C-alpha positions in Angstrom: 62.4 172.6 -20.3 60.1 170.4 -18.4 62.1 167.4 -19.5 65.3 168.9 -18.3 63.8 169.8 -15.0 62.6 166.2 -14.6 66.0 164.8 -15.5 67.6 167.2 -13.1 65.3 165.9 -10.4 66.1 162.3 -11.1 69.8 163.1 -11.0 69.4 164.8 -7.6 67.4 161.8 -6.4 70.1 159.4 -7.6 72.8 161.4 -6.0 70.9 161.5 -2.8 70.3 157.8 -2.9 73.9 157.1 -3.6 74.9 159.3 -0.7 72.4 157.6 1.6 73.7 154.2 0.4 77.3 155.2 1.1 76.3 156.5 4.5 74.5 153.2 5.3 77.5 151.3 4.2 79.8 153.4 6.4 77.4 153.1 9.4 77.1 149.4 8.9 80.9 149.0 8.9 81.2 151.2 12.0 78.4 149.3 13.8 79.8 145.9 12.9 83.2 146.9 14.3 81.5 148.2 17.5 79.5 145.0 17.8 82.7 142.9 17.5 84.4 145.0 20.1 81.4 144.6 22.5 81.3 140.9 21.8 85.0 140.6 22.5 84.6 142.6 25.7 81.7 140.3 26.7 83.7 137.2 26.1 86.6 138.7 28.2 84.1 139.6 30.9 82.6 136.1 30.9 86.0 134.6 31.2 86.9 136.9 34.1 83.6 136.0 35.7 84.3 132.3 35.3 87.8 132.8 36.8 86.2 134.6 39.7 83.7 131.8 40.3 86.5 129.2 40.2 88.6 131.3 42.7 85.5 131.7 44.9 84.9 127.9 44.9 88.6 127.2 45.6 88.4 129.7 48.5 85.3 128.0 49.8 86.9 124.6 49.7 90.0 125.9 51.4 87.9 127.5 54.1 85.9 124.3 54.6 89.2 122.3 54.8 90.5 124.7 57.4 87.3 124.4 59.4 87.5 120.6 59.2 91.2 120.6 60.3 90.3 122.9 63.2 87.4 120.7 64.3 84.8 123.2 63.2 81.5 122.5 61.4 80.6 123.8 57.9 77.9 126.0 59.5 80.3 127.7 62.0 80.9 131.3 61.2 84.4 132.8 60.9 83.5 135.4 63.6 82.6 132.5 66.0 85.8 130.7 65.2 87.8 133.9 65.8 86.0 134.5 69.1 86.8 130.9 70.2 90.4 131.5 69.2 90.5 134.6 71.4 89.0 132.6 74.3 91.6 129.8 73.9 94.4 132.5 73.7 93.1 133.9 77.0 93.1 130.4 78.6 96.7 129.7 77.5 97.8 133.1 78.8 96.2 132.5 82.2 97.4 128.9 82.4 100.9 129.1 81.1 101.6 132.9 81.3 102.4 132.9 77.6 100.6 135.5 75.5 102.3 134.4 72.2 100.0 131.4 71.8 97.9 133.3 69.3 97.3 130.5 66.7 96.3 126.9 67.1 99.6 125.4 65.7 101.5 127.2 68.5 99.1 125.9 71.1 99.4 122.4 69.7 103.2 122.6 69.6 103.1 123.7 73.3 101.0 120.7 74.2 103.2 118.3 72.2 106.3 119.8 73.9 104.7 119.3 77.3 103.7 115.8 76.4 107.2 114.8 75.4 108.6 116.5 78.5 106.3 114.5 80.7 107.2 111.3 78.8 110.9 112.1 79.1 110.5 112.6 82.9 108.5 109.4 83.2 111.1 107.4 81.3 113.8 109.0 83.5 111.9 107.9 86.7 111.5 104.4 85.3 115.2 104.2 84.6 116.0 105.5 88.0 113.7 102.9 89.7 115.3 100.1 87.6 118.8 101.4 88.5 117.8 101.4 92.2 116.4 97.8 91.8 119.7 96.8 90.1 121.8 98.4 92.9 119.7 96.7 95.5 120.0 93.3 93.9 123.8 93.9 93.5 124.0 94.9 97.2 122.1 91.8 98.3 124.4 89.6 96.1 127.4 91.3 97.5 126.1 90.8 101.0 125.5 87.1 100.4 129.0 86.8 99.0 130.5 88.7 101.9 128.6 86.5 104.4 129.9 83.4 102.7 133.5 84.8 102.7 133.1 85.6 106.4 132.0 82.1 107.1 134.8 80.5 105.1 137.3 82.8 106.8 136.0 81.9 110.2 136.2 78.3 109.4 139.7 78.8 108.1 140.8 80.6 111.2 139.3 78.0 113.4 141.2 75.4 111.5 144.4 77.3 111.8 143.8 77.8 115.5 143.3 74.1 116.0 146.4 73.2 114.0 148.5 75.8 115.8 147.1 74.9 119.2 148.0 71.2 118.6 151.5 72.0 117.1 152.4 74.6 119.8 150.7 73.0 122.8 154.1 72.9 124.6 154.8 76.6 123.9 152.2 78.5 125.9 153.7 81.9 125.1 153.5 81.2 121.4 150.0 79.8 121.8 148.9 83.0 123.6 150.4 85.1 120.9 148.6 83.2 118.2 145.4 83.3 120.2 145.7 87.1 120.5 146.3 87.4 116.8 143.4 85.2 116.1 141.2 87.0 118.5 142.1 90.3 116.9 141.4 89.0 113.4 138.1 87.6 114.6 137.2 90.9 116.2 138.1 92.7 113.1 136.0 90.3 111.0 133.1 90.6 113.4 133.2 94.3 113.3 133.3 94.2 109.5 130.5 91.7 109.6 128.5 94.0 112.0 129.1 97.0 109.7 127.9 95.0 106.7 124.8 93.9 108.6 124.1 97.5 109.7 124.4 98.5 106.1 122.0 95.8 105.0 119.6 96.7 107.8 119.7 100.3 106.7 118.9 99.3 103.2 116.1 97.0 104.4 114.7 99.8 106.5 114.8 102.1 103.5 112.9 99.6 101.4 110.4 99.0 104.3 109.8 102.7 104.5 109.1 102.9 100.8 106.7 100.0 101.2 105.0 101.6 104.2 104.5 104.9 102.3 103.1 103.0 99.4 100.7 101.1 101.6 99.6 104.4 103.3 98.7 105.7 99.9 96.4 102.8 99.2 92.8 102.8 100.4 92.5 100.5 103.3 89.1 99.1 102.4 87.7 95.8 103.8 85.3 94.0 101.6 83.9 91.0 103.3 81.2 89.0 101.7 79.2 86.9 104.1 79.3 83.1 103.6 75.6 82.2 103.6 74.7 78.6 104.0 72.5 77.3 101.3 70.0 75.9 103.8 66.2 75.9 103.2 63.9 77.8 105.5 63.4 76.1 108.9 59.6 75.8 109.3 59.7 73.1 112.0 59.0 75.9 114.5 57.6 79.0 112.8 57.8 82.3 114.6 54.0 82.7 114.9 50.8 82.8 112.9 48.0 85.1 111.7 45.0 84.8 114.1 42.9 87.5 112.5 43.0 89.4 109.2 41.2 92.5 107.9 42.1 92.7 104.2 39.9 95.8 103.6 42.0 98.0 106.0 45.3 96.2 105.6 45.6 95.1 109.3 46.3 91.7 110.7 46.7 90.2 114.2 49.3 87.6 115.3 49.7 85.3 118.3 52.9 86.9 119.6 53.1 89.7 122.1 54.9 91.3 125.0 55.4 88.0 126.8 57.2 86.6 123.7 59.6 89.6 123.6 57.9 91.1 120.6 58.7 94.8 119.8 57.1 97.4 117.5 58.5 97.7 114.0 59.5 94.0 113.8 58.8 92.7 110.3 57.6 89.2 109.3 57.3 87.4 106.0 53.9 85.6 105.7 53.6 82.1 104.2 50.6 79.9 103.5 49.2 77.9 106.4 50.3 74.6 104.9 54.0 75.6 104.7 54.9 72.9 107.2 53.7 70.3 104.7 55.6 71.6 101.7 59.2 71.5 100.6 61.0 74.5 102.2 63.2 75.0 99.1 60.1 75.8 97.0 58.4 78.1 99.5 57.4 81.6 98.4 56.3 84.4 100.7 52.8 85.6 100.1 53.3 89.0 101.8 55.1 91.0 104.5 53.8 92.7 107.7 55.2 95.1 110.3 54.2 95.2 114.0 52.5 98.5 114.8 51.2 97.7 118.3 51.9 95.1 120.9 48.4 94.8 122.4 48.8 91.9 124.8 51.0 89.1 126.2 50.3 87.0 123.1 48.7 89.4 120.7 49.9 92.2 118.4 48.6 94.3 115.6 50.5 94.6 112.3 50.0 96.5 109.1 50.2 94.8 105.8 53.2 96.0 103.8 52.6 93.9 100.8 50.3 91.1 99.6 48.5 90.0 96.5 44.9 90.0 95.6 45.1 86.5 94.2 46.6 85.1 97.4 45.6 87.4 100.4 46.8 87.0 103.9 44.4 84.8 105.9 44.0 83.5 109.5 46.2 80.5 110.1 49.1 81.7 107.8 52.5 81.3 109.2 55.0 84.1 109.9 58.8 84.2 109.8 61.4 86.9 110.8 65.1 87.0 110.3 65.8 88.5 113.7 62.9 87.9 116.1 62.7 84.6 117.9 60.1 83.9 120.5 62.4 81.7 122.5 65.6 83.8 122.5 66.8 87.1 121.2 69.3 87.4 118.4 72.7 88.5 119.6 75.0 90.7 117.6 78.5 92.2 117.6 79.5 95.3 115.6 83.1 95.9 114.5 84.4 98.9 112.5 82.7 102.2 111.6 78.9 101.9 111.4 78.1 104.2 108.5 74.3 104.3 108.3 73.2 106.1 105.1 76.2 108.4 105.2 75.9 109.1 108.9 79.0 108.1 110.9 78.3 110.1 114.0 75.4 108.3 115.6 75.3 105.2 113.3 76.3 103.0 116.3 73.5 104.4 118.5 70.9 103.9 115.7 71.9 100.3 115.1 71.9 99.6 118.9 68.4 101.1 119.1 67.1 99.1 116.0 68.5 95.8 117.5 66.7 96.4 120.7 63.5 97.4 118.9 63.6 94.1 117.0 64.2 92.1 120.1 67.9 91.5 119.6 70.9 92.0 121.9 74.3 93.7 121.3 77.1 91.6 122.9 80.1 93.6 121.8 81.0 96.6 119.6 83.9 98.7 118.6 83.9 102.3 120.0 84.8 105.3 117.8 88.3 105.4 119.3 88.9 101.7 118.3 88.5 100.1 121.7 86.3 97.0 122.2 83.3 97.3 124.4 81.8 93.9 125.6 82.8 90.5 124.4 81.9 88.0 121.7 80.7 84.7 123.2 79.3 81.3 122.1 75.8 82.8 122.1 76.7 85.7 119.6 75.2 84.9 116.3 76.3 87.7 113.9 79.4 89.9 113.6 78.5 92.9 111.5 81.6 94.3 109.6 82.3 97.9 108.9 85.4 99.7 107.7 88.4 100.1 110.1 88.1 103.5 112.0 90.6 106.1 110.8 92.3 108.6 113.0 95.0 108.8 115.7 94.2 105.3 117.0 94.1 103.5 113.7 96.8 101.0 114.6 95.1 100.1 117.8 91.8 99.9 115.9 93.4 97.5 113.4 94.6 95.2 116.2 91.2 95.2 118.0 89.5 94.6 114.6 91.5 91.5 114.1 90.9 90.4 117.7 87.1 90.6 117.2 87.5 88.6 113.9 89.5 86.0 115.8 86.9 85.8 118.5 84.1 85.3 115.9 86.1 82.5 114.3 86.6 80.9 117.7 82.9 80.7 118.5 81.7 80.1 115.0 80.0 83.5 114.7 78.7 84.3 111.2 80.2 87.4 109.6 77.9 89.7 107.6 78.4 93.1 105.9 76.8 96.3 107.2 74.6 96.4 104.1 73.2 93.0 104.7 72.6 93.8 108.4 70.7 97.0 107.5 68.5 94.9 105.2 67.9 92.4 108.0 66.6 94.9 110.5 64.5 96.9 108.0 66.6 100.1 107.9 66.8 100.3 104.1 64.1 101.6 101.8 61.1 99.3 101.3 61.6 99.2 97.5 64.9 97.4 98.2 63.5 94.6 100.4 61.8 91.5 99.0 60.2 90.9 95.6 57.1 88.9 96.7 55.8 88.4 93.2 58.7 86.2 92.2 60.1 82.8 93.3 62.3 83.0 96.3 65.9 83.3 95.0 69.3 82.4 96.6 72.0 85.0 97.1 73.4 84.8 93.6 73.0 88.5 92.7 74.6 88.0 89.3 71.2 86.6 88.0 69.0 89.5 89.1 67.2 91.6 86.6 66.9 95.4 86.7 63.3 95.0 88.1 64.2 93.0 91.2 67.8 94.1 91.9 68.5 94.4 95.6 65.4 92.4 96.6 66.9 89.0 97.5 65.1 86.8 100.0 67.6 85.4 102.5 67.1 82.0 104.1 67.7 81.4 107.8 71.1 79.6 108.3 71.1 76.4 110.4 71.9 76.9 114.1 74.2 74.6 116.0 73.6 73.1 119.4 75.6 75.9 121.2 73.5 78.6 119.5 76.1 79.5 116.9 76.1 78.7 113.2 77.1 75.2 112.2 
């Protein structure tokens, strides 16, 4: 019995093991199939993800290309681009009254259409001008031919008249008839010739009107560059000298005063005491002074505007001015509008005052209405040129402007620009005056550097026997 029971137990165990093995096989088959399905799904998902990435990259590239075509940067946001588009749409709507310009291609097409329209109109105007020129040339040629025909006809008629007068000298009645016929023909030809001349004059007047309108549109600007003589400084008779110097306080004293016609604010260049013994072409100013007080007949106080520590201003140094002369005042004439630093209202009064302060004299000037006040004479030294006054009296101002130029040429008066004159009398800024640390230069401004631009040292031109320039 016990053996049977053990056998039965083993059988049950074997059956259970077989069942478990079968179940394991079934589960393995099922799990393997599920794994293959999951793997296939994963492969499908990976492929879809790869396709999505490619589509995303393609979209990014297209977006970047669109930004580049539109002139946008890679960092510009779509919202900013759309906002700018809305702004441009509003501009086109306000400018052209067209609200359909909602995309850039339409805006570009509008500009292209406007460009070609302008080009077409320009070409049409060019063709019209050429056509007018051709017609004018043809009219002139026709007029010349007509004049020649008239002359030949007159000659022919005169010949016929002479021949008939000779042949019919005995027949006065016939002669009178022929003369009447000839007179009538000549009158007809003269009337025709007069009409042709009137037509020609009308065409000439039309062309002159076109030319006048063209000239009126041009800026009537006079640019006159003064013709400086390249003469060295004349130190045979200096304008004065330093008699006392106080370098510590920047004050010097000179030997010119009220008896010499010296005025306050007159400026002098200072040269070494031995300047008379040196070549004038190599002279270099050592400093500049300005009169602050005329303290006596032959004594004045001046402040030092510029000097150098290495070569200070000392007693005995010579002084030189472009306007002041102890023996005679400089004489000037002003023509045109005197625009002093943008001020055209009282520029003439300011210049007259500055000339008087510096010991000069104003011989003549042009008033604001274009009339001439005073006269240019043989003692006038400079004619200062400004632009021709504009306004109701512009034609008269132009005539008077030319009259003053002719007078200046007659007496040998030197013409200078207003800018040069302002520099002469010290009305410009001090930093645009003289560069005393450099060699004296001539008037060739093309060789200036940025550091000394506008700081040219001008030499005194030679004076003729009559007081004018040679």
